[in-house]
C-alpha positions in Angstrom: 0.0 0.0 0.0 1.7 3.2 -1.2 1.2 6.7 0.2 -1.4 8.7 -1.6 -0.7 11.7 -3.8 -0.6 14.9 -1.7 0.8 13.1 1.4 3.6 15.2 2.9 6.5 14.3 5.2 9.3 16.4 6.6 12.7 15.4 8.0 12.7 14.7 11.7 14.4 17.2 14.0 17.1 14.7 14.8 17.9 13.8 11.2 21.1 15.5 10.1 21.5 16.6 6.5 25.1 16.1 5.2 27.0 16.9 2.1 24.6 19.5 0.8 21.6 17.1 1.1 23.2 14.1 -0.5 23.3 12.1 2.7 21.0 11.8 5.7 22.0 10.6 9.1 19.4 9.8 11.8 16.5 7.5 12.6 16.2 5.0 15.3 18.4 3.1 15.4 20.8 5.5 13.7 21.5 5.0 10.0 23.3 6.7 7.2 21.7 6.8 3.8 22.9 8.4 0.5 20.4 9.9 -1.8 20.7 9.4 -5.6 20.9 12.4 -8.0 17.3 11.7 -8.9 16.2 11.9 -5.3 17.8 15.3 -4.5 15.3 17.4 -6.5 12.3 15.8 -4.8 12.9 17.7 -1.6 11.6 21.2 -1.0 14.0 22.0 1.8 13.2 19.4 4.5 9.7 18.8 3.0 8.8 16.0 0.6 5.4 15.7 -1.1 4.1 12.6 -2.7 3.5 13.2 -6.4 4.3 9.9 -8.0 5.6 6.4 -7.4 9.2 7.6 -6.8 8.2 10.2 -4.2 5.8 7.8 -2.5 8.6 5.1 -2.2 11.1 7.6 -0.8 8.6 9.1 1.7 7.6 5.6 2.8 11.2 4.6 3.3 12.0 7.7 5.3 9.0 7.2 7.5 9.9 3.6 8.1 13.5 4.5 9.1 12.3 7.2 11.5 14.1 9.8 9.5 10.9 11.7 8.6 7.6 12.4 10.1 4.2 13.2 8.5 3.7 16.9 8.0 0.3 16.6 9.6 -0.6 20.2 9.3 -0.5 19.8 5.5 -2.6 16.7 5.3 -6.3 17.0 4.5 -9.1 16.4 6.9 -10.0 12.8 7.6 -12.7 11.1 5.4 -13.2 8.0 7.5 -15.6 7.9 10.4 -14.5 7.2 14.0 -16.2 5.9 17.1 -15.0 6.7 20.6 -14.8 3.9 23.1 -14.6 4.9 26.8 -13.9 2.1 29.4 -14.9 3.1 32.9 -15.6 1.8 36.3 -17.5 4.2 38.5 -16.1 7.8 38.3 -19.2 9.3 36.8 -17.9 12.9 37.3 -14.9 12.2 35.2 -17.1 10.5 32.5 -19.3 13.6 32.4 -16.3 15.9 32.0 -14.8 13.7 29.2 -18.1 13.3 27.2 -18.7 17.0 27.5 -15.3 17.6 25.9 -16.0 15.2 23.0 -19.4 16.8 22.3 -21.5 15.3 19.5 -18.6 15.1 16.9 -18.3 11.3 17.1 -20.5 8.4 18.2 -19.5 7.2 21.7 -19.7 3.8 23.3 -19.3 3.8 27.1 -18.3 0.4 28.5 -19.2 0.2 32.1 -16.8 -2.3 33.5 -19.0 -3.6 36.4 -19.3 -0.3 38.3 -20.4 -0.4 41.9 -22.8 2.4 41.0 -23.9 1.5 37.5 -27.0 3.8 37.6 -24.7 6.9 37.9 -22.7 5.9 34.9 -25.8 5.1 32.9 -27.3 8.5 33.7 -24.2 10.3 32.5 -24.0 8.3 29.3 -27.7 8.9 28.6 -27.4 12.6 29.2 -24.7 12.9 26.5 -26.4 10.5 24.0 -23.7 7.8 24.3 -24.4 4.1 23.8 -23.9 2.2 27.0 -22.5 -1.3 27.2 -22.7 -2.7 30.8 -20.5 -5.6 31.7 -21.6 -7.9 34.5 -18.1 -8.9 35.5 -15.0 -6.7 35.8 -12.9 -7.3 32.7 -10.1 -4.8 33.3 -9.1 -2.1 30.8 -8.1 -4.5 28.0 -11.3 -6.5 28.3 -13.5 -3.5 28.5 -11.9 -1.9 25.4 -12.3 -5.2 23.5 -16.0 -5.3 24.4 -16.5 -1.8 23.1 -14.4 -2.6 20.0 -16.7 -5.4 19.1 -19.6 -2.9 18.9 -17.7 -0.5 16.6 -19.0 -0.2 13.0 -16.8 2.6 11.8 -13.4 2.1 10.1 -11.6 3.9 12.9 -11.9 3.7 16.7 -10.6 6.0 19.4 -9.9 4.6 22.9 -10.1 7.3 25.5 -9.9 6.8 29.3 -12.3 8.6 31.6 -9.6 10.6 33.4 -8.8 12.4 30.1 -10.2 15.6 28.7 -10.1 16.0 24.9 -9.3 19.4 23.4 -11.2 20.2 20.2 -8.3 19.7 17.8 -6.9 16.4 19.2 -9.0 13.8 17.4 -9.1 15.7 14.1 -5.3 16.0 13.9 -4.9 12.3 14.8 -7.4 11.2 12.2 -5.5 13.0 9.5 -2.7 10.5 9.9 -4.9 7.7 8.5 -4.3 9.0 5.0 -1.3 6.7 5.4 -2.7 3.3 4.5 0.1 1.6 6.5 -0.8 3.2 9.7 -2.5 1.1 12.4 -2.5 3.3 15.5 -1.6 6.9 16.5 -1.6 8.6 19.9 -1.2 12.2 21.2 1.1 13.5 23.9 -0.4 12.8 27.4 0.0 15.9 29.5 -1.2 16.9 33.0 -4.7 18.3 33.4 -4.4 22.0 34.4 -4.8 22.3 38.1 -8.0 23.9 39.6 -6.2 24.9 42.8 -2.8 24.7 44.5 -0.6 21.8 43.4 1.3 19.4 45.7 4.9 18.7 45.0 4.1 15.3 43.5 1.6 17.0 41.2 4.3 19.4 40.0 6.7 16.6 39.5 4.1 14.5 37.5 3.3 17.5 35.3 6.9 17.7 34.3 8.0 14.0 34.4 4.9 11.7 34.0 5.4 8.1 32.9 2.8 8.7 30.2 4.4 11.8 28.6 6.7 10.6 25.8 8.2 14.0 25.0 7.9 16.8 22.4 9.2 15.0 19.3 6.9 13.0 16.9 8.2 9.5 16.2 7.6 6.1 14.7 6.9 3.7 17.6 9.4 0.8 17.4 10.5 -1.5 20.2 14.0 -0.9 21.5 14.0 2.8 20.4 13.4 6.0 22.5 9.7 5.9 21.7 9.0 2.2 22.1 5.3 2.1 23.1 2.2 4.3 23.5 -0.2 4.7 26.4 -3.8 3.9 25.7 -5.1 6.8 27.8 -5.9 8.2 24.3 -5.2 6.6 21.0 -6.9 6.2 17.6 -6.6 2.9 15.6 -7.7 1.3 12.4 -10.3 -1.3 13.4 -9.3 -3.9 10.8 -5.6 -3.7 12.0 -6.6 -4.5 15.6 -7.9 -8.0 15.0 -9.1 -9.4 18.4 -7.8 -6.3 20.1 -6.0 -6.2 23.4 -4.8 -9.2 25.4 -7.6 -9.4 28.0 -5.5 -11.6 30.3 -3.2 -8.6 31.0 -4.2 -6.1 33.6 -1.1 -4.0 33.0 1.1 -3.5 30.0 -1.7 -4.4 27.5 -1.0 -1.1 25.7 2.7 -2.0 25.2 1.8 -5.5 24.1 -0.6 -4.2 21.4 2.0 -1.7 20.1 4.6 -4.4 19.8 2.3 -6.9 18.1 1.3 -4.3 15.5 5.0 -3.6 14.9 5.8 -7.3 14.6 3.1 -7.5 11.9 4.7 -4.7 9.9 2.1 -2.1 10.8 3.0 1.5 11.5 2.4 3.0 14.9 3.0 6.8 15.4 3.4 9.2 18.2 2.0 12.7 17.5 2.8 15.3 20.2 1.6 18.3 18.3 -1.8 17.7 20.0 -2.3 16.7 23.6 -4.7 14.8 25.8 -4.7 16.3 29.3 -4.8 13.5 31.9 -5.7 13.6 35.6 -2.5 12.2 37.2 -2.4 10.6 40.6 -0.9 13.1 42.9 -1.3 11.6 46.4 2.0 10.0 47.5 0.5 6.6 48.3 -1.6 6.2 45.2 1.2 7.7 43.0 3.8 5.2 44.3 1.4 2.3 43.9 0.7 3.3 40.3 4.5 3.4 39.5 5.0 0.0 41.1 2.0 -1.3 39.1 3.6 -0.1 35.9 6.8 -1.9 36.8 4.9 -5.1 37.5 4.0 -5.5 33.8 7.7 -6.1 32.9 7.9 -9.9 33.2 4.6 -10.7 31.5 5.8 -8.5 28.6 9.2 -10.2 28.6 7.5 -13.6 28.2 5.5 -12.3 25.2 8.2 -10.2 23.6 11.6 -11.4 24.9 13.7 -9.2 22.6 11.6 -6.1 23.0 11.7 -5.4 26.7 15.2 -4.8 28.0 16.3 -2.3 30.7 19.2 -1.2 28.5 20.7 -1.7 25.1 24.5 -1.3 25.3 27.2 -1.8 22.8 30.3 -3.5 24.1 32.3 -0.3 24.1 29.5 1.4 26.1 29.9 -1.4 28.7 33.6 -0.7 28.9 32.9 3.0 29.3 30.5 2.5 32.1 32.7 0.0 33.9 35.7 2.3 33.6 33.8 5.1 35.2 32.4 2.9 37.9 35.7 1.5 39.0 37.0 5.0 39.5 40.7 4.4 39.0 43.1 6.3 36.8 43.7 3.3 34.6 40.0 2.6 34.3 39.3 6.2 33.1 42.0 5.8 30.5 40.4 2.5 29.4 37.0 4.2 29.1 38.5 7.0 26.9 40.3 4.4 24.8 37.1 2.5 24.1 35.4 5.8 23.1 38.3 6.8 20.8 38.4 3.4 19.1 34.7 3.6 18.5 34.9 7.1 17.0 37.7 5.8 14.7 35.6 2.8 13.6 32.5 5.0 12.9 34.7 7.5 10.9 35.6 4.6 8.7 31.9 3.8 8.1 31.3 7.4 7.2 34.1 7.6 4.6 31.8 8.8 1.8 30.8 11.9 3.7 32.7 15.2 3.6 33.6 15.3 7.3 33.6 11.7 8.6 35.8 12.4 11.7 33.6 15.3 12.9 30.4 13.3 12.4 32.0 10.3 14.1 32.9 12.3 17.2 29.4 13.6 17.4 27.9 10.1 17.1 30.3 8.7 19.7 29.4 11.6 22.0 25.7 10.8 21.6 26.4 7.2 22.2 28.4 7.9 25.3 25.5 10.1 26.6 23.0 7.4 25.9 25.2 4.8 27.7 25.5 7.1 30.7 21.7 7.7 30.7 21.0 4.0 30.5 23.6 3.1 33.0 22.2 5.5 35.6 18.7 4.0 34.9 20.1 0.5 35.6 21.8 1.6 38.8 19.0 3.7 40.2 15.8 2.2 38.7 16.0 -1.4 37.5 18.9 -2.7 39.6 18.5 -0.5 42.7 18.3 -3.6 45.1 21.7 -4.7 43.8 23.1 -1.2 44.0 21.9 -1.0 47.6 23.7 -4.2 48.5 26.8 -2.9 46.8 26.6 0.3 48.9 26.6 -1.7 52.1 30.0 -3.2 51.3 31.8 -0.7 49.0 32.6 3.0 49.5 33.3 3.3 45.8 29.8 2.1 45.0 28.3 4.5 47.5 30.2 7.4 45.9 29.0 6.3 42.5 25.4 6.0 43.5 25.3 9.4 45.2 27.0 11.1 42.3 24.7 9.5 39.7 21.6 10.2 41.7 22.4 13.9 42.1 23.5 14.5 38.5 20.5 12.6 37.1 18.1 14.6 39.2 19.7 17.9 38.3 19.8 17.1 34.6 16.2 16.0 34.5 15.1 19.1 36.5 16.8 21.3 34.0 15.5 19.4 31.0 11.9 19.3 32.1 11.6 22.8 33.4 9.7 21.5 36.4 7.9 24.2 38.5 9.5 22.6 41.6 12.7 23.2 43.5 15.6 20.8 42.7 15.6 19.2 46.1 12.0 18.0 46.0 12.2 17.2 42.3 15.2 15.0 43.2 13.4 13.2 46.0 10.4 12.6 43.7 12.7 11.3 41.0 14.3 8.8 43.3 10.9 7.7 44.7 9.7 7.2 41.2 12.6 5.0 40.4 12.4 3.0 43.6 8.7 2.3 43.2 9.0 1.3 39.5 12.0 -0.9 40.2 10.2 -2.6 43.0 7.4 -3.5 40.7 9.8 -4.9 38.1 11.5 -7.1 40.8 8.2 -8.2 42.2 7.1 -9.3 38.7 10.4 -11.1 38.2 10.1 -13.0 41.5 6.5 -13.9 40.9 7.2 -14.9 37.3 10.4 -16.7 38.2 12.3 -14.9 35.4 15.0 -12.3 35.2 14.4 -11.6 31.5 13.1 -8.1 32.1 16.2 -7.2 34.1 18.9 -8.4 31.7 20.4 -5.7 29.4 21.1 -6.4 25.8 24.7 -6.2 24.5 24.1 -5.0 20.9 27.1 -5.7 18.7 25.8 -3.4 16.0 24.4 -0.7 18.2 27.7 1.3 18.3 27.7 2.5 14.7 25.4 3.6 11.9 24.4 1.1 9.3 
């Protein structure tokens, strides 16, 4: 299925244009491609419009590699109808708020997942003219969505949780993406619902660093990349692509599982942060920590279904040497870490020999790789492997020094990056509690599932250089 005439894509922000436009470096994982002389005139700056088979093939290839993203503002309005499915259990006030934000623009199916007060949910659904499907037994989010999906008669379906509010432009923009016939699912950026009063420190942290917020850059959703999944708090999908829908046996991680199954089938899944879906985050410390641990508890079930997709870190061998050199904290180990990085830069420069400035680009790529390794290493130490790090701190002063340094630097970097409206100290405390709770959930799932698969990093032999 080729992209239709008029479809437009633009190079992603992270794609570097080299040699006057003859080479492109970017994507996830990083790749270097050389454009033919025939391909160069097809671009209008960073924009490429589909006009014929050649432009359709090039645009499709760039989308698939993650080097380009749809220019959604240039795409026409959607022509296919969409039904909104809202799974809910109690919370009629939230349902009323959500349905009011949807208005009468789309048919809505409210799936009551065995509420304790079903009459309140039914009254809200009736007041807004929504179809009500009442389940006798609690099926969980996946089962409730599947029940609603079975009632959908339109080509497209939007799953929207009751604790979300939909701005007027969110669904229309997401629906434009379905001019791409290869697209199966797209989701907006999940942000914090604007506060109606004073915010707690946890609320301020969540507004800046929510687990559901995947950042400001649009992306192709691919396992083992920076945007590897989408939360189903709000998402639009092609009905025929979903098949039987979500795995109803999963009470957590069902959204990740669906994204990965679609990717394995060769379907496109996209993240579109130009529009948002404000979400009412948990902001009380107890319920917030419980939710973080709940997210972590989905790791082992996902590892059993997708053993290569869920890994706590993907590190090239030279990255491991770099991290070990810094962790050992000896003069010779620092030299070894620097030598590993230098050898990698030299190897990458050899791969970039056809470009004008291979050494300069190799140094940049090696620097990016080192930063990625440090980020992933800190996540292993403070998030996924914190019980092991704690044991190490009990017996090693060097480990204590490393953990304290990494914890402080990580908190300060994230505080600066997110622009949180919170002082660095409380942000740092929240950041560490976030990691401890999530990591505890991962370890609990590993012990319960008798598997350490979700805790083992992947040593990627090809991850240290562009292909």
